C-alpha positions as CSV (number, residue, x, y, z in Angstrom):
1,X,3.9,32.9,12.8
2,X,0.6,33.3,14.5
3,X,-1.1,30.7,16.7
4,X,-3.4,29.3,13.9
5,X,-0.5,28.8,11.6
6,X,1.4,27.0,14.3
7,X,-1.5,24.7,14.9
8,X,-1.9,24.0,11.2
9,X,1.8,23.3,10.9
10,X,1.9,20.9,13.8
11,X,-1.2,19.1,12.5
12,X,0.4,18.6,9.1
13,X,3.7,17.4,10.6
14,X,2.0,15.0,13.1
15,X,0.0,13.5,10.2
16,X,3.1,13.0,8.2
17,X,4.8,11.3,11.1
18,X,1.8,8.9,11.5
19,X,2.2,7.8,8.0
20,X,6.0,7.8,7.9
21,X,6.3,5.4,10.8
22,X,3.8,2.7,10.0
23,X,6.0,0.9,7.5
24,X,4.7,0.9,3.9
25,X,1.6,3.2,3.9
26,X,-1.6,1.9,2.2
27,X,-1.7,3.4,-1.2
28,X,-3.2,2.0,-4.5
29,X,-0.3,-0.3,-5.3
30,X,-2.5,-3.3,-5.0
31,X,-4.4,-2.3,-8.1
32,X,-1.2,-2.6,-10.1
33,X,-1.2,-6.4,-9.8
34,X,0.5,-6.1,-6.4
35,X,-1.9,-7.5,-3.8
36,X,1.0,-9.1,-2.0
37,X,2.3,-5.7,-1.0
38,X,-0.8,-5.4,1.2
39,X,-1.8,-9.0,2.0
40,X,0.8,-11.5,3.1
41,X,-1.6,-14.3,2.4
42,X,-1.2,-13.6,-1.3
43,X,2.5,-14.7,-1.3
44,X,2.8,-17.5,-3.9
45,X,-0.9,-17.6,-4.6
46,X,-0.4,-16.7,-8.3
47,X,0.4,-19.2,-11.0
48,X,3.6,-17.2,-11.6
49,X,6.4,-15.9,-9.4
50,X,6.3,-12.1,-9.4
51,X,8.8,-9.3,-9.0
52,X,7.5,-5.8,-8.6
53,X,9.4,-2.5,-8.4
54,X,7.5,0.7,-7.5
55,X,8.7,4.4,-7.3
56,X,6.3,7.0,-5.9
57,X,6.9,10.7,-5.9
58,X,4.9,13.6,-4.6
59,X,5.1,17.2,-5.8
60,X,7.6,17.1,-8.7
61,X,9.9,20.1,-8.6
62,X,9.9,20.4,-4.8
63,X,13.0,19.7,-2.8
64,X,12.8,16.9,-0.2
65,X,9.3,16.0,-1.3
66,X,7.8,12.7,0.0
67,X,9.0,9.6,-2.0
68,X,8.7,5.9,-1.6
69,X,10.4,3.0,-3.4
70,X,9.5,-0.7,-2.9
71,X,10.9,-3.9,-4.3
72,X,9.0,-7.1,-3.8
73,X,9.1,-10.8,-4.8
74,X,6.6,-13.6,-4.1
75,X,6.4,-17.1,-5.5
76,X,5.3,-20.6,-4.7
77,X,7.6,-23.2,-3.0
78,X,7.7,-26.6,-4.7
79,X,5.5,-28.2,-7.3
80,X,2.4,-28.5,-5.1
81,X,2.0,-24.7,-4.7
82,X,0.8,-25.2,-1.1
83,X,3.3,-22.9,0.3
84,X,4.5,-19.4,-0.8
85,X,7.4,-17.2,0.1
86,X,7.7,-13.4,-0.2
87,X,10.2,-10.6,0.4
88,X,9.7,-6.8,0.5
89,X,12.3,-4.1,0.7
90,X,11.3,-0.4,1.0
91,X,12.7,3.1,1.4
92,X,10.4,6.0,2.4
93,X,11.7,9.6,2.7
94,X,9.9,12.8,3.7
95,X,12.1,15.8,4.2
96,X,14.3,15.2,7.2
97,X,12.4,12.1,8.1
98,X,13.0,8.7,6.5
99,X,12.5,5.0,7.1
100,X,13.9,1.8,5.6
101,X,12.9,-1.7,6.1
102,X,12.2,-5.2,4.9
103,X,9.7,-8.0,5.4
104,X,9.9,-11.8,4.9
105,X,6.6,-13.7,4.3
106,X,5.5,-17.3,4.5
107,X,2.0,-18.2,3.2
108,X,0.1,-21.5,3.2
109,X,-2.6,-22.3,0.6
110,X,-5.4,-24.8,1.1
111,X,-7.0,-25.9,-2.2
112,X,-10.5,-27.3,-1.7
113,X,-11.1,-27.9,-5.4
114,X,-9.9,-31.0,-7.1
115,X,-8.3,-29.2,-10.1
116,X,-7.7,-25.8,-11.6
117,X,-11.1,-25.8,-13.3
118,X,-13.0,-24.9,-10.1
119,X,-10.8,-22.5,-8.1
120,X,-11.6,-22.7,-4.4
121,X,-8.6,-21.7,-2.3
122,X,-8.1,-20.5,1.3
123,X,-4.7,-18.9,2.1
124,X,-3.0,-17.7,5.3
125,X,0.1,-15.5,5.5
126,X,2.5,-14.1,8.1
127,X,5.1,-11.4,7.5
128,X,7.9,-10.5,9.9
129,X,9.7,-7.2,9.3
130,X,12.3,-4.8,10.5
131,X,11.9,-1.0,10.2
132,X,14.5,1.7,10.9
133,X,13.2,5.3,11.4
134,X,15.7,8.2,11.0
135,X,15.5,11.9,11.8
136,X,18.4,13.9,10.3
137,X,19.1,16.9,12.4
138,X,22.6,17.5,11.1
139,X,21.6,20.6,9.1
140,X,19.5,22.2,11.8
141,X,20.6,25.6,13.2
142,X,22.0,24.8,16.7
143,X,22.5,28.5,17.4
144,X,18.7,28.7,17.9
145,X,18.7,26.6,21.0
146,X,16.1,23.9,21.4
147,X,16.6,21.2,24.1
148,X,15.1,18.4,22.0
149,X,17.4,19.0,19.0
150,X,20.8,17.3,19.3
151,X,22.1,18.1,15.7
152,X,22.8,14.4,15.0
153,X,21.2,11.7,12.9
154,X,18.8,10.0,15.2
155,X,17.8,6.4,14.5
156,X,15.3,3.9,16.0
157,X,14.5,0.4,14.8
158,X,11.7,-2.0,15.7
159,X,10.3,-5.4,14.7
160,X,6.7,-6.0,13.8
161,X,4.5,-8.6,12.1
162,X,1.6,-8.6,9.6
163,X,-0.8,-11.5,9.2
164,X,-3.9,-12.3,7.3
165,X,-6.1,-14.6,5.2
166,X,-7.4,-14.6,1.6
167,X,-10.2,-16.6,0.0
168,X,-10.3,-17.0,-3.8
169,X,-13.4,-18.7,-5.2
170,X,-13.8,-18.8,-9.0
171,X,-14.1,-15.1,-10.0
172,X,-14.6,-13.8,-6.4
173,X,-11.9,-12.9,-3.8
174,X,-11.7,-11.5,-0.3
175,X,-8.8,-10.5,1.9
176,X,-8.3,-9.6,5.6
177,X,-5.0,-8.4,7.0
178,X,-3.7,-7.0,10.3
179,X,-0.7,-4.7,9.8
180,X,1.8,-3.9,12.6
181,X,0.1,-6.4,15.0
182,X,2.6,-5.9,17.8
183,X,2.9,-2.8,20.0
184,X,6.4,-1.5,19.6
185,X,8.2,1.5,21.2
186,X,10.2,3.7,18.8
187,X,10.6,7.1,20.7
188,X,12.6,8.8,18.0
189,X,10.5,12.0,17.9
190,X,9.1,12.1,21.4
191,X,8.7,9.8,24.4
192,X,4.9,10.3,24.0
193,X,4.7,8.5,20.7
194,X,2.0,5.8,20.6
195,X,3.3,2.2,20.5
196,X,0.2,1.1,18.6
197,X,0.5,1.3,14.8
198,X,-2.0,-1.5,14.2
199,X,-4.2,-1.3,11.1
200,X,-6.9,-3.6,9.8
201,X,-7.5,-4.1,6.1
202,X,-10.5,-5.8,4.4
203,X,-11.1,-6.0,0.7
204,X,-13.5,-7.9,-1.6
205,X,-13.8,-8.0,-5.4
206,X,-15.4,-9.8,-8.3
207,X,-14.4,-10.1,-11.9
208,X,-16.9,-10.7,-14.8
209,X,-17.0,-10.4,-18.6
210,X,-15.4,-12.2,-21.5
211,X,-11.7,-13.0,-21.1
212,X,-11.2,-12.7,-24.8
213,X,-12.8,-9.2,-24.9
214,X,-13.3,-7.1,-21.8
215,X,-13.1,-8.1,-18.1
216,X,-14.6,-5.9,-15.4
217,X,-13.4,-6.0,-11.8
218,X,-15.2,-3.9,-9.2
219,X,-13.7,-4.0,-5.7
220,X,-13.6,-2.2,-2.4
221,X,-10.9,-1.8,0.3
222,X,-11.7,-0.8,3.9
223,X,-9.0,0.2,6.4
224,X,-9.2,1.0,10.1
225,X,-6.4,2.4,12.2
226,X,-6.6,1.0,15.7
227,X,-5.0,3.8,17.7
228,X,-6.9,6.7,16.2
229,X,-10.0,4.9,15.0
230,X,-9.6,6.5,11.6
231,X,-11.5,4.8,8.8
232,X,-11.3,5.0,5.0
233,X,-12.9,3.2,2.0
234,X,-11.5,2.7,-1.5
235,X,-14.1,2.1,-4.2
236,X,-12.4,0.7,-7.4
237,X,-13.2,-0.3,-10.9
238,X,-10.6,-2.1,-13.1
239,X,-11.1,-3.2,-16.7
240,X,-8.8,-5.6,-18.8
241,X,-8.5,-5.9,-22.5
242,X,-6.8,-9.0,-24.1
243,X,-4.4,-8.2,-26.9
244,X,-2.0,-10.3,-29.0
245,X,1.1,-9.6,-26.9
246,X,-0.7,-9.8,-23.5
247,X,-3.3,-7.4,-22.1
248,X,-3.9,-3.7,-21.4
249,X,-5.8,-2.4,-18.5
250,X,-7.0,0.7,-16.6
251,X,-8.4,1.3,-13.2
252,X,-10.1,4.2,-11.3
253,X,-10.0,4.4,-7.5
254,X,-11.8,6.7,-5.2
255,X,-10.7,6.9,-1.5
256,X,-12.7,8.7,1.2
257,X,-12.1,8.9,4.9
258,X,-15.0,8.7,7.4
259,X,-13.3,11.2,9.7
260,X,-13.4,14.9,8.8
261,X,-11.5,17.9,10.0
262,X,-13.2,21.2,10.6
263,X,-12.3,24.5,9.0
264,X,-13.8,28.0,8.7
265,X,-15.2,29.0,5.3
266,X,-16.0,32.7,5.8
267,X,-18.3,32.6,8.8
268,X,-19.4,29.0,8.3
269,X,-17.8,26.0,10.1
270,X,-17.4,23.1,7.6
271,X,-16.0,19.6,7.6
272,X,-13.5,18.3,5.1
273,X,-12.8,14.6,4.5
274,X,-9.7,13.1,2.9
275,X,-10.5,12.3,-0.6
276,X,-8.3,10.8,-3.4
277,X,-9.1,10.1,-7.0
278,X,-6.6,7.7,-8.6
279,X,-6.5,6.7,-12.2
280,X,-4.1,3.9,-13.2
281,X,-3.1,2.6,-16.6
282,X,-1.1,-0.5,-17.3
283,X,0.1,-3.0,-19.9
284,X,1.3,-6.6,-19.6
285,X,3.7,-7.4,-22.4
286,X,4.5,-11.2,-22.3
287,X,6.2,-11.6,-19.0
288,X,6.7,-7.9,-18.3
289,X,4.3,-5.4,-16.7
290,X,4.3,-1.6,-16.6
291,X,1.8,0.7,-14.8
292,X,1.5,4.5,-14.2
293,X,-0.5,5.8,-11.2
294,X,-1.6,9.3,-10.5
295,X,-3.4,10.3,-7.3
296,X,-5.0,13.7,-6.7
297,X,-6.4,15.1,-3.5
298,X,-9.7,16.8,-3.8
299,X,-11.4,19.3,-1.5
300,X,-11.3,23.1,-0.8
301,X,-8.4,22.9,1.7
302,X,-5.3,21.4,0.2
303,X,-1.6,21.5,1.1
304,X,-0.8,22.3,-2.5
305,X,-2.1,21.5,-6.0
306,X,0.5,18.8,-6.8
307,X,-0.4,15.2,-7.1
308,X,1.3,11.8,-6.5
309,X,3.0,10.0,-9.3
310,X,4.0,6.4,-9.3
311,X,5.6,4.0,-11.7
312,X,5.4,0.2,-11.3
313,X,7.6,-2.3,-13.2
314,X,7.0,-6.0,-13.0
315,X,8.3,-9.3,-14.2
316,X,6.6,-12.7,-14.1
317,X,8.5,-16.0,-14.3
318,X,8.3,-19.7,-13.4
319,X,4.7,-19.7,-14.6
320,X,2.7,-23.0,-14.4
321,X,1.6,-24.4,-17.7
322,X,-1.9,-25.0,-16.4
323,X,-3.6,-21.9,-15.2
324,X,-6.9,-21.5,-13.2
325,X,-10.0,-21.7,-15.3
326,X,-11.6,-18.5,-14.0
327,X,-11.6,-14.7,-14.4
328,X,-9.0,-14.2,-11.7
329,X,-6.2,-11.8,-12.9
330,X,-4.5,-11.7,-9.5
331,X,-3.9,-15.5,-9.7
332,X,-3.5,-16.0,-13.5
């Protein structure tokens, strides 16, 4: 293996580590009626209690390909709906590297409006979670001596917290969240690992149209990684169609990073930016929800031609008889 290939391999591996250790990575789950997975302030904000199960797989047909599963619940506490509770469990595996963890969330909702006819709600949420990282070296060839390989299953656990706020006003919403707010040492791969996994998320959206025909929901999500100063923006459009048994909907998301990597194209030095195109389709049948998500990386330099597939299953229960009088699918 020549020097350039070594550098490319190390770059790819270090990128995977960065994502595999931050807890649940920021994908497009929130567009599958799952805003709580990103924003703790949305726990119990909806008029229904919600259970969501997701299964994400990359590169079908490849052994040990990256995969992620999450199970989440969030609902309101008591009749007033002023407090919400949430729980998230997840398992993330990428080859020899994996992580498992869970979060517990408490949210408080302040309703400024006098009734559900003029939604005006400010919410605050705090999640505390435990994550365990694992590096499985048991199948490594110990005859090829390497002082940092022990041939065992290495484990490291750490605690962290997420916190944030949400504002829902009629058909408009905004969220701000800090993920992994605490600096925590893990040191499972190297003693030089950064203790800072903090990430900032900001999202806004607006829904308009006729609830009996078509609803349109444009939105954006901005994320900033504190340690590396990496920035990315999601631009989304989601459309809902009411039907007799519930509703059908579809979404299209485009993600682009602000930070490019250089590569040589012939004799020309060029920059490439991380870009995802993600179509999503879903259906709400009475109290059940199903969604399929496909993400594809664009650009001239790609690890392979495979995409990311995700299935989301949901169930709503304990719904309030009186819903908010607004075009606000995340709450209704």
